[in-house]
KOLFIDO-429860 format. One line per 2 residues: number of its first residue (from 1); their letters; for each residue x, y, z of C-alpha. Coordinates in nm, 2 decimals. Layout:
BEGIN
NUM) A) X Y Z ~ ... .
This chain:
BEGIN
1) ML) 13.29 11.08 11.79 ~ 13.42 11.26 11.48 .
3) SR) 13.21 11.56 11.48 ~ 13.01 11.66 11.13 .
5) NT) 13.29 11.93 11.01 ~ 13.57 11.63 11.15 .
7) TS) 13.39 11.43 10.91 ~ 13.36 11.65 10.60 .
9) VL) 13.69 11.75 10.61 ~ 13.87 11.37 10.61 .
11) LK) 13.58 11.32 10.40 ~ 13.75 11.56 10.16 .
13) RA) 14.07 11.40 10.21 ~ 13.93 11.02 10.17 .
15) SS) 14.08 10.93 9.82 ~ 13.86 10.59 9.89 .
17) SA) 13.53 10.50 9.82 ~ 13.62 10.27 10.13 .
19) AR) 13.76 10.51 10.36 ~ 13.42 10.81 10.28 .
21) AF) 13.24 10.45 10.38 ~ 13.36 10.41 10.65 .
23) FA) 13.37 10.78 10.78 ~ 12.96 10.77 10.67 .
25) SS) 12.94 10.52 10.90 ~ 13.08 10.65 11.19 .
27) SS) 12.84 10.96 11.13 ~ 12.58 10.76 11.10 .
29) SS) 12.66 10.45 11.36 ~ 12.71 10.78 11.66 .
31) SS) 12.33 10.90 11.59 ~ 12.22 10.55 11.60 .
33) SS) 12.43 10.47 11.88 ~ 12.24 10.72 12.12 .
35) SS) 11.90 10.68 12.00 ~ 11.97 10.26 11.98 .
37) GN) 11.98 10.18 12.41 ~ 12.08 9.85 12.34 .
39) LI) 12.47 9.95 12.35 ~ 12.73 9.63 12.45 .
41) NF) 12.97 9.71 12.70 ~ 13.28 9.52 12.67 .
43) KV) 13.69 9.55 12.75 ~ 13.96 9.55 12.50 .
45) ML) 14.32 9.49 12.66 ~ 14.59 9.64 12.46 .
47) DG) 14.93 9.65 12.58 ~ 14.82 9.48 12.96 .
49) ER) 14.58 9.80 12.99 ~ 14.21 9.75 12.98 .
51) HD) 13.98 9.94 12.77 ~ 13.59 10.00 12.79 .
53) VS) 13.40 10.01 12.44 ~ 13.02 10.02 12.33 .
55) AN) 12.91 9.90 12.04 ~ 12.61 9.81 11.91 .
57) EN) 12.53 9.48 11.77 ~ 12.61 9.35 11.50 .
59) EQ) 12.88 9.62 11.41 ~ 13.20 9.52 11.37 .
61) LS) 13.43 9.46 11.56 ~ 13.74 9.66 11.34 .
63) KV) 13.55 9.95 11.28 ~ 13.48 10.00 11.68 .
65) LA) 13.77 9.93 11.76 ~ 13.87 10.25 11.48 .
67) KN) 13.65 10.48 11.61 ~ 13.81 10.47 12.03 .
69) KH) 14.04 10.74 12.05 ~ 14.23 10.49 12.28 .
71) LV) 14.25 10.18 12.03 ~ 14.28 10.33 11.68 .
73) HA) 14.62 10.34 11.66 ~ 14.63 9.94 11.68 .
75) VP) 14.41 9.91 11.41 ~ 14.61 9.99 11.09 .
77) II) 14.45 10.01 10.77 ~ 14.55 9.70 10.64 .
79) SP) 14.45 9.83 10.25 ~ 14.30 10.15 10.12 .
81) VL) 13.98 9.84 9.98 ~ 13.98 9.63 10.34 .
83) GH) 14.00 9.88 10.58 ~ 14.09 9.96 10.96 .
85) DA) 14.22 9.53 11.08 ~ 14.33 9.43 11.43 .
87) HV) 14.47 9.05 11.58 ~ 14.18 9.02 11.80 .
89) IV) 14.24 8.69 12.06 ~ 13.91 8.65 12.13 .
91) PA) 13.73 8.50 12.46 ~ 13.72 8.14 12.50 .
93) EL) 13.42 8.09 12.60 ~ 13.26 8.30 12.26 .
95) QE) 13.50 8.08 12.04 ~ 13.24 7.81 11.98 .
97) EL) 12.92 8.09 11.96 ~ 13.20 8.24 11.70 .
99) GE) 13.17 7.88 11.47 ~ 13.46 7.75 11.29 .
101) LT) 13.67 7.98 11.02 ~ 13.66 7.91 10.68 .
103) DA) 13.98 7.80 10.54 ~ 14.01 8.18 10.36 .
105) EV) 14.00 8.30 10.69 ~ 14.30 8.14 10.82 .
107) DK) 14.49 8.18 10.55 ~ 14.41 8.54 10.61 .
109) IE) 14.53 8.52 10.96 ~ 14.81 8.34 10.92 .
111) EL) 14.90 8.61 10.58 ~ 14.85 8.90 10.88 .
113) CM) 14.86 8.79 11.23 ~ 15.19 8.75 11.41 .
115) NP) 15.22 8.47 11.59 ~ 14.85 8.32 11.56 .
117) IA) 14.64 8.14 11.82 ~ 14.49 7.83 11.65 .
119) NG) 14.19 7.69 11.79 ~ 13.97 7.98 11.68 .
121) AS) 14.12 8.27 11.95 ~ 14.29 8.41 11.66 .
123) RL) 14.03 8.67 11.43 ~ 14.08 8.95 11.24 .
125) AS) 13.83 9.18 11.38 ~ 13.71 9.21 11.06 .
127) QV) 13.58 8.90 11.10 ~ 13.37 8.98 11.41 .
129) LV) 12.97 9.14 11.47 ~ 12.97 9.21 11.82 .
131) RE) 12.73 9.01 11.94 ~ 12.50 9.05 12.28 .
133) SF) 12.72 8.79 12.43 ~ 13.01 8.97 12.44 .
135) AG) 12.84 9.22 12.71 ~ 13.17 9.16 13.00 .
137) KT) 13.42 8.99 12.82 ~ 13.70 9.11 12.71 .
139) FA) 13.94 9.03 12.42 ~ 14.33 9.12 12.34 .
141) VK) 14.46 9.33 12.02 ~ 14.76 9.12 11.92 .
143) GM) 14.99 9.19 11.62 ~ 14.98 9.23 11.27 .
145) NR) 15.30 9.12 11.03 ~ 15.18 9.35 10.75 .
147) IM) 14.99 9.63 10.74 ~ 14.92 9.69 10.35 .
149) RT) 14.84 9.47 10.17 ~ 14.85 9.44 9.73 .
C-alpha cells in the first residue's frame, strides 16, 4: 500500500483526473479494507508464478492488480482516462457467473488483448468486479496488444 506521503507526492505529479481518482481510491481503500474484515483471497498467475491477492468485494480487478507490488508491472496504463488495465483469463467455473460480454466489451478485448480466448475466458481486468466466489480461485494475466489507447 502507498503511504500518505507517497500518495501526496504522486497526486502532485498526476496530470489527469483519472490518476488523481486512482490514487485517492487507493488510499481510501487501504483504510477501509483493514476495518471491513471481509477481504476475499484469491490468486493471480503471472509468468508461471502464483501471487496471493486480497481485495474487497466489488473492487475493480484492475485496481487490485495495480496496487499489488508483484503485479503492478503487468497492469499497464491503457490511457490517461482509462487508467490501468490487464488481459486476464477467468477460471472456467466463474465465466458463467460473470455473464456474457457485450459487443462493446468484446471489441475492446479484441483491440487490446493478445490472442484473446473465446467463450468469456478473456476479460479486461477493468471489466471484472471482485466477488465472494473468487475466494481460492486463480486468475491468469496474459499479454496486451497495445499499451496506450487514443
